[in-house]
VEXVEXFI-780164 format. One record per residue (C-alpha): residue in three letters; y, z, x; residue number from 1. Coordinates in steps of 0.02 Angstrom, whole numbers. Example, Ala and Ser with C-alpha at 12.3 -4.5 7.8 and 13.67 -1.06 7.14 Angstrom:
VEXVEXFI-780164
<atom 'ALA' <-225 390 615> 1>
<atom 'SER' <-53 357 684> 2>
***
This chain:
VEXVEXFI-780164
<atom 'GLY' <629 -2197 -613> 1>
<atom 'ASN' <740 -2174 -453> 2>
<atom 'PRO' <606 -2205 -301> 3>
<atom 'GLY' <769 -2153 -182> 4>
<atom 'LEU' <744 -1976 -237> 5>
<atom 'PRO' <652 -1845 -118> 6>
<atom 'THR' <505 -1773 -187> 7>
<atom 'ALA' <444 -1596 -154> 8>
<atom 'VAL' <322 -1564 -12> 9>
<atom 'ASN' <232 -1385 37> 10>
<atom 'ILE' <224 -1332 -131> 11>
<atom 'THR' <129 -1162 -145> 12>
<atom 'TRP' <65 -1028 -269> 13>
<atom 'SER' <132 -850 -231> 14>
<atom 'SER' <72 -715 -365> 15>
<atom 'ILE' <42 -530 -362> 16>
<atom 'ASN' <-26 -434 -507> 17>
<atom 'PHE' <28 -595 -621> 18>
<atom 'LYS' <198 -600 -564> 19>
<atom 'THR' <186 -788 -510> 20>
<atom 'ILE' <314 -888 -424> 21>
<atom 'LEU' <301 -1059 -368> 22>
<atom 'GLN' <398 -1129 -194> 23>
<atom 'TRP' <404 -1297 -125> 24>
<atom 'GLN' <527 -1388 -4> 25>
<atom 'PRO' <643 -1469 37> 26>
<atom 'LYS' <819 -1395 -17> 27>
<atom 'PRO' <895 -1544 -123> 28>
<atom 'SER' <1057 -1617 -85> 29>
<atom 'GLY' <1129 -1742 -222> 30>
<atom 'TYR' <986 -1719 -321> 31>
<atom 'PHE' <903 -1569 -429> 32>
<atom 'TYR' <715 -1513 -478> 33>
<atom 'THR' <652 -1488 -623> 34>
<atom 'VAL' <470 -1383 -646> 35>
<atom 'GLU' <357 -1437 -772> 36>
<atom 'ILE' <179 -1323 -795> 37>
<atom 'HIS' <36 -1413 -890> 38>
<atom 'SER' <-132 -1361 -953> 39>
<atom 'GLN' <-290 -1403 -1050> 40>
<atom 'THR' <-243 -1301 -1200> 41>
<atom 'SER' <-76 -1306 -1214> 42>
<atom 'ASP' <99 -1420 -1219> 43>
<atom 'THR' <180 -1445 -1052> 44>
<atom 'LYS' <326 -1317 -1037> 45>
<atom 'LYS' <491 -1351 -914> 46>
<atom 'LYS' <544 -1218 -828> 47>
<atom 'CYS' <702 -1198 -694> 48>
<atom 'ILE' <787 -1354 -771> 49>
<atom 'GLN' <891 -1453 -634> 50>
<atom 'THR' <886 -1319 -516> 51>
<atom 'THR' <945 -1330 -316> 52>
<atom 'GLU' <837 -1187 -281> 53>
<atom 'THR' <670 -1226 -210> 54>
<atom 'GLU' <572 -1080 -293> 55>
<atom 'CYS' <544 -1048 -488> 56>
<atom 'ASP' <476 -891 -572> 57>
<atom 'VAL' <355 -970 -707> 58>
<atom 'THR' <259 -794 -732> 59>
<atom 'ASP' <304 -819 -920> 60>
<atom 'LEU' <223 -984 -953> 61>
<atom 'LEU' <58 -919 -886> 62>
<atom 'ARG' <14 -790 -1012> 63>
<atom 'ASN' <-152 -859 -1037> 64>
<atom 'VAL' <-215 -787 -870> 65>
<atom 'ARG' <-399 -867 -887> 66>
<atom 'GLU' <-305 -1062 -906> 67>
<atom 'THR' <-296 -1161 -753> 68>
<atom 'TYR' <-127 -1236 -722> 69>
<atom 'THR' <-53 -1361 -620> 70>
<atom 'ALA' <147 -1393 -594> 71>
<atom 'GLN' <237 -1548 -570> 72>
<atom 'ILE' <386 -1547 -485> 73>
<atom 'LEU' <507 -1676 -547> 74>
<atom 'SER' <672 -1727 -433> 75>
<atom 'VAL' <818 -1764 -568> 76>
<atom 'THR' <999 -1837 -550> 77>
<atom 'SER' <1131 -1737 -622> 78>
<atom 'SER' <1162 -1865 -755> 79>
<atom 'GLY' <990 -1832 -819> 80>
<atom 'MET' <850 -1970 -845> 81>
<atom 'ASP' <813 -2112 -961> 82>
<atom 'ASN' <684 -2069 -1091> 83>
<atom 'PHE' <602 -2230 -1042> 84>
<atom 'GLU' <590 -2182 -831> 85>
<atom 'GLU' <483 -2064 -765> 86>
<atom 'PRO' <573 -1964 -605> 87>
<atom 'PRO' <479 -1962 -457> 88>
<atom 'PHE' <373 -1789 -441> 89>
<atom 'ALA' <252 -1692 -344> 90>
<atom 'VAL' <82 -1594 -408> 91>
<atom 'SER' <35 -1443 -350> 92>
<atom 'GLU' <-150 -1389 -314> 93>
<atom 'LYS' <-238 -1290 -469> 94>
<atom 'PHE' <-194 -1119 -505> 95>
<atom 'THR' <-286 -1004 -606> 96>
<atom 'PRO' <-209 -837 -629> 97>
<atom 'TYR' <-342 -721 -673> 98>
<atom 'SER' <-449 -779 -512> 99>
<atom 'GLN' <-300 -810 -391> 100>
<atom 'THR' <-190 -671 -415> 101>
<atom 'VAL' <-165 -532 -269> 102>
<atom 'LEU' <-216 -359 -328> 103>
<atom 'GLY' <-56 -263 -281> 104>
<atom 'LYS' <-45 -73 -217> 105>
<atom 'PRO' <-120 62 -304> 106>
<atom 'GLU' <-10 223 -331> 107>
<atom 'ILE' <-83 389 -274> 108>
<atom 'LYS' <-21 507 -394> 109>
<atom 'SER' <-95 682 -336> 110>
<atom 'TYR' <-229 739 -213> 111>
<atom 'THR' <-318 890 -155> 112>
<atom 'GLN' <-416 966 -34> 113>
<atom 'LYS' <-502 1133 -81> 114>
<atom 'GLY' <-662 1178 5> 115>
<atom 'SER' <-784 1048 35> 116>
<atom 'LYS' <-709 936 -104> 117>
<atom 'LEU' <-571 791 -96> 118>
<atom 'SER' <-480 738 -242> 119>
<atom 'VAL' <-389 601 -264> 120>
<atom 'VAL' <-287 531 -423> 121>
<atom 'PHE' <-210 361 -418> 122>
<atom 'GLN' <-124 233 -557> 123>
<atom 'ASP' <-155 50 -565> 124>
<atom 'PRO' <-23 -80 -535> 125>
<atom 'LEU' <78 -152 -687> 126>
<atom 'THR' <78 -318 -719> 127>
<atom 'PRO' <243 -429 -797> 128>
<atom 'TYR' <146 -447 -968> 129>
<atom 'THR' <184 -288 -1118> 130>
<atom 'PHE' <80 -258 -1262> 131>
<atom 'PRO' <157 -285 -1432> 132>
<atom 'ASN' <242 -125 -1424> 133>
<atom 'GLY' <325 -153 -1252> 134>
<atom 'SER' <240 -52 -1134> 135>
<atom 'PHE' <173 -161 -981> 136>
<atom 'GLN' <-6 -199 -944> 137>
<atom 'SER' <-95 -129 -805> 138>
<atom 'ILE' <-190 -234 -691> 139>
<atom 'GLN' <-337 -150 -754> 140>
<atom 'ASP' <-293 -201 -966> 141>
<atom 'ILE' <-313 -378 -894> 142>
<atom 'PHE' <-484 -355 -780> 143>
<atom 'GLN' <-574 -215 -869> 144>
<atom 'HIS' <-728 -202 -792> 145>
<atom 'ASP' <-708 -343 -668> 146>
<atom 'LEU' <-591 -205 -582> 147>
<atom 'GLU' <-649 -79 -461> 148>
<atom 'TYR' <-566 28 -322> 149>
<atom 'LYS' <-618 83 -162> 150>
<atom 'LEU' <-561 239 -70> 151>
<atom 'TYR' <-586 238 111> 152>
<atom 'TYR' <-561 415 197> 153>
<atom 'TRP' <-604 483 381> 154>
<atom 'LYS' <-575 635 461> 155>
<atom 'ASP' <-403 644 561> 156>
<atom 'GLN' <-396 578 710> 157>
<atom 'SER' <-550 513 702> 158>
<atom 'SER' <-609 311 682> 159>
<atom 'GLY' <-771 331 587> 160>
<atom 'LYS' <-733 275 401> 161>
<atom 'LYS' <-815 311 241> 162>
<atom 'ASP' <-804 220 68> 163>
<atom 'ALA' <-824 278 -110> 164>
<atom 'THR' <-822 175 -274> 165>
<atom 'THR' <-760 193 -446> 166>
<atom 'LYS' <-702 108 -606> 167>
<atom 'SER' <-602 268 -672> 168>
<atom 'HIS' <-437 323 -588> 169>
<atom 'GLU' <-502 468 -504> 170>
<atom 'PHE' <-593 507 -331> 171>
<atom 'GLU' <-696 665 -302> 172>
<atom 'VAL' <-793 645 -116> 173>
<atom 'SER' <-881 777 -8> 174>
<atom 'VAL' <-793 815 167> 175>
<atom 'ASP' <-804 946 286> 176>
<atom 'SER' <-704 1110 235> 177>
<atom 'THR' <-638 1129 405> 178>
<atom 'LYS' <-575 960 447> 179>
<atom 'ASN' <-402 855 367> 180>
<atom 'TYR' <-442 682 309> 181>
<atom 'CYS' <-344 532 292> 182>
<atom 'PHE' <-370 402 149> 183>
<atom 'TYR' <-291 239 73> 184>
<atom 'ILE' <-353 151 -93> 185>
<atom 'GLN' <-377 -30 -130> 186>
<atom 'GLY' <-418 -134 -280> 187>
<atom 'ILE' <-557 -248 -264> 188>
<atom 'ILE' <-648 -390 -382> 189>
<atom 'PRO' <-816 -419 -319> 190>
<atom 'SER' <-845 -588 -445> 191>
<atom 'ARG' <-709 -665 -366> 192>
<atom 'ARG' <-738 -783 -193> 193>
<atom 'GLU' <-582 -785 -138> 194>
<atom 'ASN' <-428 -643 -154> 195>
<atom 'ARG' <-573 -498 -194> 196>
<atom 'ASN' <-485 -371 -91> 197>
<atom 'GLY' <-316 -312 -140> 198>
<atom 'GLN' <-176 -235 -53> 199>
<atom 'GLU' <-198 -62 11> 200>
<atom 'SER' <-104 92 -40> 201>
<atom 'MET' <-7 189 75> 202>
<atom 'VAL' <-128 312 193> 203>
<atom 'LEU' <-86 489 167> 204>
<atom 'CYS' <-180 647 231> 205>
<atom 'SER' <-235 815 183> 206>
<atom 'SER' <-175 959 281> 207>
<atom 'VAL' <-274 1092 214> 208>
<atom 'GLY' <-331 1209 367> 209>
<atom 'ARG' <-229 1111 506> 210>
<atom 'SER' <-211 1212 657> 211>
<atom 'ILE' <-97 1213 808> 212>
<atom 'LEU' <-241 1158 901> 213>
<atom 'ASP' <-272 998 791> 214>
<atom 'GLU' <-89 949 764> 215>
<atom 'TYR' <-47 940 948> 216>
<atom 'GLY' <-194 963 1035> 217>
<atom 'ALA' <-280 1064 1194> 218>
<atom 'GLU' <-125 1072 1290> 219>
<atom 'VAL' <-42 1165 1176> 220>
<atom 'PHE' <-192 1294 1161> 221>
<atom 'ILE' <-200 1313 1347> 222>
<atom 'ILE' <-23 1366 1361> 223>
<atom 'ILE' <-25 1479 1234> 224>
<atom 'ALA' <-183 1552 1333> 225>
<atom 'VAL' <-81 1559 1495> 226>
<atom 'ILE' <80 1647 1414> 227>
<atom 'ALA' <-39 1773 1330> 228>
<atom 'ILE' <-132 1814 1499> 229>
<atom 'ALA' <33 1833 1581> 230>
<atom 'VAL' <110 1944 1466> 231>
<atom 'ILE' <-47 2058 1467> 232>
<atom 'THR' <-34 2061 1651> 233>
<atom 'LEU' <138 2094 1639> 234>
<atom 'ALA' <112 2257 1542> 235>
<atom 'ILE' <-37 2323 1656> 236>
<atom 'VAL' <98 2299 1786> 237>
<atom 'LEU' <235 2375 1709> 238>
<atom 'THR' <101 2510 1651> 239>
<atom 'VAL' <47 2566 1829> 240>
<atom 'ILE' <222 2556 1890> 241>
<atom 'LEU' <292 2671 1774> 242>
<atom 'CYS' <139 2810 1788> 243>
<atom 'LYS' <166 2787 1977> 244>
<atom 'HIS' <374 2815 1955> 245>
<atom 'LYS' <335 2961 1827> 246>
<atom 'LYS' <200 3063 1973> 247>
<atom 'ALA' <318 3038 2095> 248>
<atom 'LYS' <455 3114 2004> 249>
<atom 'ALA' <321 3258 1955> 250>
<atom 'VAL' <305 3287 2133> 251>
<atom 'ARG' <480 3285 2183> 252>
<atom 'GLU' <500 3427 2037> 253>
<atom 'LYS' <410 3553 2114> 254>
<atom 'GLU' <462 3531 2288> 255>
<atom 'PRO' <611 3655 2287> 256>
<atom 'LEU' <491 3780 2185> 257>
<atom 'ASN' <373 3780 2328> 258>
<atom 'GLY' <530 3819 2453> 259>
<atom 'VAL' <574 3988 2385> 260>
***
């Protein structure tokens, strides 16, 4: 081969919802990289042939998600290589998509808080893999019963969290009907040793029964009370002044008659 060519270092697998990117260093100068994917049950496959990039999307080569793969990153010259020569290469760590891909964020589709029930409906993240009809498979289509979801919820402006678990796509939990609640959802694979917990969905909050006091705090309540007292006091003062004014006017009107 050409022992003078540098080989790749810092090789990492980055995978979310089975979309898998292989990354490495350094940036090549005067040579190229070619990626080879190896497994025990299939032939060697090449991807990103003679590339100057330092990453390669290998998702389509890892369709058997339960298989364990390794990547060889070859350093090659622009003229190619002799069939009898093996170019210098670096080998990645092993990667098994089923046990190592990160679960992405679930999408909350709708939620309602009616009385003492909070209901949340959500959707699985999709993967890059498709069914024969062309529709994309979700992570639940692949993980089946290995996948479950947790809802974390808490009273708005409180730090105490509760949680609930489901294998469906809907939560219904009991809550305090007088309080608003915030919540998020997270996918979990309990059987995993690593990467058990997925990415957290966005945090949403209900708005049922939200009052000015909930929204802005006791200061606004105090200000409103002070204003109300001031208005009532002013009304009483004005009423007293008007009554006195009317009495005085009545007295003045009677004075000429008494003189006659």
